[in-house]
Structures are given as C-alpha cells and as structure tokens.
C-alpha positions in Angstrom: -0.1 0.0 0.1 1.0 3.6 -0.4 0.0 7.1 0.7 -1.1 10.0 -1.1 -1.1 13.1 0.9 -3.4 16.2 -1.0 -5.4 19.7 0.3 -8.0 21.1 -2.0 -10.2 23.6 -0.3 -12.7 21.9 2.2 -11.6 18.1 2.5 -15.5 17.0 2.9 -15.1 17.4 -0.6 -12.0 15.6 -1.4 -12.7 13.2 0.9 -15.5 12.4 -0.9 -14.1 12.5 -4.1 -11.9 9.5 -3.3 -14.1 7.4 -1.6 -15.7 3.8 -3.3 -12.7 4.1 -5.8 -11.6 1.5 -7.2 -8.1 0.8 -5.4 -8.6 3.0 -2.4 -8.1 1.8 0.8 -8.6 4.4 3.1 -9.1 9.1 2.6 -8.9 10.3 6.0 -9.5 14.2 7.0 -6.5 15.4 8.3 -4.8 18.5 8.6 -0.9 19.1 7.6 1.4 22.3 7.1 1.4 23.4 10.3 3.4 24.0 13.1 1.3 23.7 16.3 0.9 19.9 17.4 -2.3 18.4 17.1 -4.7 21.5 16.1 -8.5 21.7 16.4 -10.9 21.4 13.4 -11.1 26.0 15.2 -7.9 26.4 15.4 -6.9 25.5 12.0 -10.4 27.1 10.6 -9.0 30.5 12.3 -6.6 30.4 9.1 -3.8 31.5 11.8 -1.8 27.8 12.1 -0.2 27.3 8.5 -2.3 24.0 8.6 -4.0 23.4 5.4 -7.3 20.8 5.1 -6.1 17.7 3.9 -7.0 13.8 2.9 -5.0 10.9 4.0 -5.4 8.6 1.0 -4.2 4.7 1.2 -4.1 3.2 -2.1 -3.2 0.1 -4.2 -0.9 1.2 -6.3 -1.1 -2.4 -8.2 -5.3 -1.3 -8.4 -4.7 2.8 -9.2 -1.8 4.5 -10.3 -1.0 8.1 -8.2 -1.1 10.0 -11.8 -4.6 8.9 -12.0 -4.6 9.9 -8.4 -3.4 13.4 -9.1 -6.1 13.5 -12.2 -8.8 13.2 -9.6 -7.3 16.2 -7.3 -7.0 18.3 -10.5 -11.0 17.6 -11.7 -12.5 17.8 -7.6 -11.3 21.2 -7.1 -9.9 24.7 -8.7 -6.0 24.6 -8.6 -6.1 28.1 -9.8 -7.7 29.8 -6.9 -4.9 30.7 -4.1 -5.6 30.3 -0.5 -9.3 29.4 -1.6 -11.6 27.4 -3.3 -14.9 29.3 -3.9 -16.9 31.0 -0.8 -14.2 29.0 1.5 -11.1 31.0 2.0 -8.0 31.2 3.7 -4.8 29.2 3.5 -6.3 25.9 5.2 -7.8 26.1 1.9 -5.0 25.9 -0.1 -4.4 23.4 -3.3 -1.6 21.6 -2.1 0.1 18.3 -2.5 2.3 16.6 0.0 4.2 13.8 -1.9 5.5 11.3 0.8 8.2 10.3 -1.8 10.7 11.7 -4.3 8.5 9.7 -6.9 5.5 11.2 -5.9 6.9 14.8 -6.3 8.6 14.2 -9.7 4.8 13.0 -10.9 3.1 16.0 -9.1 5.8 18.6 -10.6 4.7 16.9 -13.9 1.0 16.5 -13.6 0.9 20.4 -12.4 2.6 21.6 -15.7 0.4 18.9 -17.8 -3.0 20.2 -16.2 -1.7 23.9 -16.9 -3.4 23.8 -20.0 -6.7 22.7 -19.1 -7.1 26.3 -17.6 -7.7 29.6 -18.1 -5.4 31.1 -15.4 -2.0 29.2 -13.7 -2.3 26.4 -11.3 -1.2 27.9 -8.1 -1.0 24.5 -6.2 1.7 24.1 -4.0 4.3 21.1 -3.7 4.7 21.1 0.4 6.3 19.1 2.9 3.4 17.3 5.3 4.1 19.0 8.8 2.9 17.5 11.5 0.3 15.3 9.6 -2.7 14.8 11.9 -6.2 12.8 11.3 -8.9 15.5 11.4 -11.9 14.7 14.5 -14.2 12.0 13.7 -17.3 13.7 12.9 -15.3 15.1 9.5 -14.9 11.5 8.6 -17.1 10.5 5.6 -18.9 13.8 6.4 -20.8 14.1 3.0 -22.0 10.1 3.0 -23.1 11.0 6.6 -24.6 14.5 6.0 -26.1 14.4 2.2 -29.2 16.5 2.7 -26.8 19.7 4.8 -26.7 22.7 2.8 -22.9 23.0 2.5 -23.3 19.3 1.4 -25.8 19.8 -1.3 -24.7 22.7 -2.5 -20.9 22.4 -2.7 -19.7 19.2 -1.6 -22.8 17.1 -4.1 -21.6 19.2 -7.6 -18.4 18.7 -7.0 -18.4 14.9 -6.6 -21.1 14.7 -9.4 -18.5 16.4 -11.9 -15.6 14.0 -10.8 -18.1 10.8 -10.8 -19.3 11.5 -14.4 -15.5 12.7 -15.5 -13.8 9.8 -14.2 -16.8 7.2 -13.8 -14.3 4.3 -14.6 -12.6 5.0 -11.5 -15.7 3.9 -9.2 -17.3 0.7 -7.9 -20.0 -0.2 -9.1 -22.8 1.3 -6.0 -26.0 -0.5 -7.5 
C-alpha cells in the first residue's frame, strides 16, 4: 500500500471524491503543514495555524496509480484559486500536494505542468512537506456520506463529486 496527501479546499469535498474508488483503501480528512502539534478544527479554521485541510489517502498502486489520483485531485477542485475554493477563503483551503517520496514529487510537478493547459488561469497548487500530519476529528470522517442533506453538502460538495464521478466514472466501484 502507498499513501497520497492532497489539499484542495474543504476536505469534505476531496475526501468524498476518493471514496468508493477502485484501489482506495481509505481516505481520511486531516490537517498538515502547520507548526503547532494536534490542532483542532476550530484552530485550523482560524487561518492562523499554517495548516491546510488535507486528505490522507491509502491506496493499492497495483489497482490505481498516483498519476490517476492526481487527475482526480485536479478535477475535484479549482487549482487556480489561491488560498480559497469558492467561498471557503484562507490558507487552510490552499491547493497543495504533499508528496511522501521523491517519485511522487516528480509526478506532482509533471501533473501541474500537464494540467496547466486545462485551465484559463495558472495553477497555484503548492508542493510542500506534510509537516505535523494529523487525522481530523472523527465527526469529519465520511462527512458528506453521513450528511448529504446538509446545506453546504448540497450546494458545494455534491456538485463537485458529481463532476468528478461523471468525468472519471470508470474509476468508481459499481454502487448498484
């Protein structure tokens, strides 16, 4: 198994994009990139901790590749928005890739170059170390799946997940 770490705005959206994909063992919301150990959601939301909301993905590389995970990442959020995703504003919502090894870093840099042509504006996604990586509080796990009728989930999460699943439907397990 391997690990991938991505931040693309609210972790509820990014986590949901990787759920039920073939080859994904787990996708957990978390925080990384800050200095203070073990931050709370409220601290991260303040925008003063240096942490980003991220998703920690454990995957089977024999079933799904890291470049494919990057394709999902660049589909589920807008990597041209600096320190925001729509109305979610602050450095905690930055677009970032946190490679766990040199090979992932190389593939991440190549993906940024490759996907740049797909957007009208330049990609602002950062590549940074996963400093002080911590799994988020349990109430954030599977948030969209447990709260599909919540306003934010209906207005923000659902459209993003629908877009990813339409474009990349071959990556998802049959849910019938």
